[in-house]
C-alpha positions as CSV (number, residue, x, y, z in Angstrom):
1,M,-28.7,-20.0,18.9
2,S,-24.9,-19.0,18.8
3,R,-23.5,-15.7,19.7
4,A,-21.4,-13.0,18.0
5,T,-19.8,-9.6,18.8
6,A,-21.4,-6.7,17.0
7,F,-20.6,-2.8,16.9
8,W,-23.6,-0.5,17.7
9,V,-24.0,3.3,17.8
10,E,-25.7,3.6,21.2
11,S,-26.4,7.3,20.9
12,P,-25.0,10.1,18.6
13,G,-21.2,10.0,19.2
14,V,-21.2,6.9,21.3
15,G,-20.3,3.4,20.1
16,A,-20.1,0.1,22.0
17,L,-19.6,-3.7,21.4
18,R,-22.6,-5.8,22.0
19,T,-23.2,-9.6,22.1
20,S,-25.7,-10.6,19.6
21,E,-27.6,-13.9,19.0
22,I,-27.3,-15.7,15.7
23,A,-30.2,-18.1,14.6
24,E,-29.4,-21.4,13.0
25,P,-29.0,-21.2,9.2
26,G,-32.0,-22.5,7.3
27,P,-31.8,-24.5,3.9
28,G,-31.4,-21.2,1.9
29,D,-29.0,-19.5,4.3
30,V,-25.3,-19.2,4.8
31,L,-23.3,-18.7,8.1
32,V,-20.4,-16.3,7.5
33,R,-17.5,-15.7,9.9
34,T,-16.2,-12.2,9.3
35,Q,-12.6,-11.6,8.5
36,F,-12.6,-7.9,7.8
37,T,-14.9,-5.0,7.8
38,G,-14.2,-1.6,6.3
39,I,-15.4,1.8,7.6
40,S,-17.1,4.0,5.0
41,R,-15.8,7.3,6.4
42,G,-18.4,9.7,4.9
43,T,-21.6,7.9,5.5
44,E,-20.6,6.1,8.8
45,S,-19.3,9.3,10.2
46,L,-22.7,11.0,9.6
47,V,-24.5,8.0,11.1
48,F,-22.1,8.0,14.1
49,R,-22.7,11.7,14.7
50,G,-26.4,11.4,14.3
51,E,-26.5,13.7,11.3
52,V,-28.8,11.7,9.0
53,P,-31.9,13.9,8.4
54,E,-35.2,12.5,9.6
55,S,-36.6,12.7,6.1
56,E,-33.8,10.4,4.8
57,R,-33.6,7.6,7.5
58,D,-35.7,5.1,5.8
59,R,-33.8,5.7,2.4
60,M,-30.4,5.5,4.3
61,R,-31.2,2.1,5.8
62,A,-28.2,-0.3,5.3
63,P,-29.3,-3.7,3.8
64,F,-28.8,-5.6,7.2
65,Q,-29.1,-2.7,9.5
66,Q,-30.3,-3.6,13.0
67,G,-32.1,-0.9,15.1
68,A,-33.2,2.4,13.6
69,L,-31.5,5.8,12.9
70,P,-30.4,7.8,14.6
71,A,-29.7,5.2,17.4
72,P,-29.3,2.6,18.8
73,V,-28.4,1.2,15.5
74,A,-25.9,-1.4,14.0
75,Y,-24.8,0.2,10.7
76,G,-22.3,-0.8,8.0
77,Y,-22.0,-2.5,4.7
78,L,-18.4,-3.5,4.0
79,N,-17.9,-7.0,5.3
80,V,-15.7,-9.9,3.9
81,G,-15.9,-13.3,5.6
82,L,-15.7,-17.0,5.1
83,V,-18.7,-19.3,4.6
84,E,-18.8,-21.7,7.4
85,R,-22.1,-23.3,6.7
86,G,-24.1,-23.2,3.4
87,P,-24.5,-24.7,0.0
88,A,-21.6,-26.9,-1.0
89,E,-20.4,-24.5,-3.8
90,L,-19.9,-21.7,-1.2
91,A,-18.5,-23.7,1.7
92,G,-15.2,-22.3,2.7
93,R,-15.4,-19.5,0.1
94,T,-14.5,-15.8,0.8
95,V,-17.6,-13.6,0.3
96,F,-18.5,-10.1,0.3
97,T,-21.7,-9.1,2.1
98,L,-23.4,-5.7,2.8
99,F,-23.5,-6.5,6.5
100,P,-22.6,-4.3,9.4
101,H,-19.6,-4.8,11.8
102,Q,-20.2,-8.2,13.4
103,S,-18.1,-11.2,14.0
104,A,-20.5,-13.7,12.5
105,F,-24.0,-13.7,10.9
106,V,-26.5,-15.6,9.0
107,V,-28.0,-14.2,5.7
108,P,-29.8,-15.6,2.6
109,R,-27.5,-17.3,0.1
110,G,-28.3,-14.7,-2.3
111,A,-26.9,-11.9,-0.2
112,V,-23.4,-13.0,-0.4
113,V,-21.1,-12.5,-3.5
114,P,-18.0,-14.7,-3.9
115,V,-14.6,-12.8,-4.0
116,P,-12.4,-13.8,-6.9
117,S,-9.6,-16.1,-5.6
118,D,-6.9,-13.7,-6.5
119,V,-8.4,-10.7,-4.7
120,P,-7.1,-10.5,-1.1
121,A,-9.8,-10.5,1.7
122,R,-8.7,-7.2,3.1
123,R,-8.8,-5.5,-0.3
124,A,-12.3,-7.0,-1.0
125,V,-13.8,-4.7,1.7
126,L,-13.4,-1.9,-1.0
127,A,-16.1,-3.7,-3.1
128,G,-18.8,-1.2,-1.8
129,T,-16.5,1.7,-2.7
130,V,-15.6,0.6,-6.1
131,E,-19.3,-0.2,-6.8
132,T,-20.1,3.4,-5.9
133,A,-17.3,4.6,-8.3
134,V,-18.8,2.4,-11.1
135,N,-22.2,3.9,-10.6
136,I,-20.8,7.4,-10.6
137,L,-19.0,6.8,-13.9
138,W,-22.0,5.2,-15.4
139,D,-24.0,8.4,-14.4
140,A,-21.1,10.8,-15.5
141,A,-20.4,8.9,-18.8
142,P,-17.0,10.6,-19.6
143,L,-16.0,10.4,-23.2
144,V,-12.7,9.4,-24.9
145,G,-10.3,12.3,-24.5
146,D,-12.3,14.2,-21.9
147,R,-10.7,16.5,-19.2
148,V,-11.9,15.2,-15.9
149,S,-11.5,16.7,-12.5
150,I,-12.3,14.9,-9.3
151,V,-12.7,17.1,-6.2
152,G,-12.0,15.3,-3.1
153,A,-9.3,12.5,-2.6
154,G,-11.4,10.4,-0.3
155,M,-12.2,6.7,-0.8
156,I,-14.8,7.5,-3.5
157,G,-12.9,10.1,-5.3
158,T,-9.7,8.0,-5.5
159,A,-11.6,5.0,-6.7
160,V,-13.3,7.0,-9.5
161,A,-9.9,8.3,-10.5
162,R,-8.4,4.8,-10.8
163,L,-11.2,3.7,-13.1
164,A,-11.5,6.9,-15.1
165,R,-7.8,6.8,-15.9
166,A,-8.2,3.7,-18.0
167,I,-10.4,5.4,-20.6
168,P,-8.3,6.2,-23.6
169,G,-7.1,9.9,-23.7
170,V,-8.9,11.0,-20.6
171,D,-6.9,13.5,-18.4
172,V,-7.7,12.9,-14.8
173,V,-6.9,15.3,-12.1
174,V,-7.8,14.9,-8.4
175,V,-8.1,18.0,-6.4
176,D,-7.9,18.0,-2.6
177,V,-6.9,20.5,0.2
178,D,-4.5,17.9,1.7
179,P,-1.2,17.8,-0.1
180,E,-0.4,14.4,1.6
181,K,-3.0,12.9,-0.7
182,R,-0.6,13.5,-3.7
183,A,1.2,10.2,-3.1
184,V,-1.9,8.1,-3.1
185,C,-3.2,9.7,-6.3
186,E,0.2,9.1,-8.0
187,R,0.1,5.5,-6.9
188,L,-3.2,5.3,-8.6
189,G,-2.0,6.8,-11.8
190,A,-3.9,10.2,-11.5
191,A,-2.5,13.7,-11.4
192,F,-3.0,15.7,-8.2
193,A,-3.6,19.4,-7.5
194,T,-4.5,21.6,-4.5
195,P,-7.5,23.9,-4.9
196,G,-5.2,26.9,-5.7
197,D,-3.8,25.0,-8.6
198,A,-6.9,23.2,-9.8
199,P,-7.2,23.3,-13.6
200,R,-10.1,25.0,-15.2
201,D,-12.2,24.5,-18.4
202,R,-12.8,20.9,-17.5
203,D,-15.3,18.9,-19.6
204,L,-16.5,17.0,-16.5
205,V,-16.1,17.5,-12.9
206,I,-17.0,15.0,-10.2
207,D,-17.4,16.3,-6.6
208,T,-16.8,13.8,-3.8
209,S,-15.6,16.1,-1.2
210,G,-18.5,16.3,0.9
211,S,-17.8,20.1,1.4
212,E,-19.4,23.3,0.4
213,D,-16.1,24.7,-0.8
214,G,-15.5,21.6,-2.9
215,L,-18.8,21.8,-4.7
216,Q,-18.1,25.6,-5.3
217,L,-14.6,24.7,-6.7
218,A,-16.2,22.0,-8.8
219,L,-18.5,24.7,-10.5
220,E,-15.6,27.1,-11.0
221,S,-13.6,24.3,-12.8
222,A,-16.1,23.4,-15.4
223,A,-15.9,24.3,-19.0
224,V,-18.5,26.1,-20.9
225,E,-21.7,23.8,-20.9
226,G,-19.7,21.5,-18.6
227,E,-21.3,19.2,-16.1
228,V,-20.7,18.8,-12.4
229,V,-21.7,15.4,-11.0
230,E,-22.4,15.7,-7.2
231,A,-21.5,12.3,-5.6
232,S,-20.9,13.2,-2.0
233,W,-23.7,13.5,0.5
234,F,-24.2,16.3,3.0
235,G,-26.5,14.7,5.6
236,D,-28.5,17.4,7.4
237,R,-26.0,20.2,6.5
238,V,-27.2,23.3,4.7
239,V,-24.9,24.1,1.6
240,A,-24.7,27.5,0.1
241,L,-23.4,28.0,-3.4
242,R,-22.6,31.2,-5.3
243,L,-24.7,30.8,-8.4
244,G,-24.2,34.2,-9.7
245,G,-21.3,35.3,-11.9
246,A,-20.6,32.8,-14.7
247,F,-22.9,30.0,-13.6
248,H,-25.7,30.9,-16.0
249,A,-23.5,32.5,-18.7
250,R,-21.5,29.3,-18.9
251,R,-24.7,27.2,-19.0
252,L,-23.3,24.7,-16.2
253,T,-25.2,21.7,-15.0
254,I,-25.2,20.2,-11.5
255,R,-26.5,16.6,-11.4
256,S,-26.6,14.1,-8.4
257,S,-25.3,10.6,-8.4
258,Q,-26.3,8.0,-5.7
259,V,-25.5,4.4,-5.3
260,G,-28.9,3.4,-3.9
261,M,-30.2,2.9,-7.4
262,V,-28.4,1.7,-10.5
263,S,-27.6,4.5,-12.9
264,P,-30.5,5.0,-15.4
265,R,-27.8,4.5,-18.2
266,R,-27.6,0.9,-17.2
267,R,-30.8,0.2,-15.3
268,G,-32.3,-1.8,-18.1
269,T,-29.5,-4.2,-18.4
270,R,-27.7,-4.4,-15.1
271,G,-28.9,-4.9,-11.5
272,A,-27.3,-4.1,-8.3
273,G,-25.8,-7.6,-8.0
274,D,-24.3,-7.3,-11.4
275,R,-22.7,-4.0,-10.4
276,L,-21.3,-5.4,-7.2
277,A,-19.8,-8.5,-9.0
278,L,-18.1,-6.1,-11.5
279,A,-16.7,-4.2,-8.6
280,L,-15.2,-7.2,-7.2
281,E,-13.7,-8.2,-10.6
282,L,-12.2,-4.7,-10.8
283,L,-10.4,-5.3,-7.5
284,R,-7.9,-7.6,-9.1
285,D,-6.1,-4.4,-9.7
286,D,-3.6,-4.2,-6.9
287,A,-3.3,-0.5,-7.2
288,F,-6.4,-0.3,-4.9
289,D,-4.2,-1.3,-2.0
290,A,-3.4,2.3,-2.0
291,L,-6.7,3.1,-0.5
292,L,-6.1,0.7,2.6
293,T,-4.5,3.2,5.0
294,G,-5.2,1.8,8.4
295,S,-6.2,-1.3,10.4
296,S,-7.4,-2.0,13.9
297,S,-8.7,-4.9,16.0
298,W,-12.3,-5.3,16.4
299,R,-11.8,-4.7,20.1
300,D,-10.8,-1.1,19.3
301,L,-13.7,-0.4,17.0
302,P,-15.7,2.0,19.3
303,A,-12.7,4.2,19.8
304,V,-11.7,4.1,16.1
305,M,-15.1,5.0,14.8
306,A,-15.2,8.0,17.1
307,A,-11.8,9.1,16.0
308,I,-12.7,8.8,12.4
309,A,-15.9,10.6,12.9
310,S,-14.3,13.5,14.9
311,G,-11.6,13.9,12.2
312,Q,-8.8,12.8,14.5
313,L,-7.9,9.7,12.5
314,P,-7.2,10.7,8.9
315,G,-6.8,8.3,5.9
316,L,-8.9,6.5,3.4
317,C,-10.3,3.0,4.1
318,H,-9.7,1.9,7.7
319,T,-10.2,-1.8,8.1
320,I,-11.3,-3.8,11.1
321,D,-9.7,-7.2,11.7
322,W,-12.1,-9.8,13.1
323,R,-10.1,-12.9,12.6
324,D,-9.4,-13.6,16.1
325,A,-13.1,-12.7,17.3
326,G,-14.9,-15.6,19.0
């Protein structure tokens, strides 16, 4: 067996680097040497803080999670690396894998998806984010000419905005409490508004804010018989909404979207692998580099994860560089 360095949540709010043993790859396996991992701010912050409800711990398992929620656990799913050993058609290829933060690992050949040659490795960590955005839009199904608001300019919200703006005639506005997100949204080709200036009477509103106030604003922004797609996740937090007033009179709908299952609109023709491959193809668009707002060495990962989970390190996708890990 060889050894690798891995990040573990030792207890809620405490992370550490561990040495892990890696088994020899079998005939149907690949050995991957990690180049970059990405931190999924919303979900990984909930995991780091120990806020995943007990009822959801099995459903929330990452594909290659080690340990069990709440802790100790090795959790993550945005990994880009190089195939060091495996089938000839994959040898030396850059691949995306739903693997946690670890310097090297062995997985079945079917668990890796080749990254297109014209997609930089660091940008490719966004594959999971863009895959989620694809699923949200499959669920939401915006129409030509729709007025679409996205509440929350985080990784998911901005990725949804970039994809939605390509639909002919669609008016996309991203709403966020942080005015500094305006520059990112403009780089992605989407309009920006603060909550006080959020447009009303929107045909479709997608909430990715992860906040009670954001979901309430989404309801207030929807047109008569409009739909709100709730794409964020609240962990074990209780969310209170004001459903009096015009909620019933305007015949509004709230519907959830979650990436764990392919949208029912496409489940008969597409699998999760097809959805992920599509996301990697969409990442040929270099505008997605606007989502890459920070980078750190693997050595600093415990401190970085703590700073992100506490809100002390703002931004969108923070990547971890593993290229000099042993």
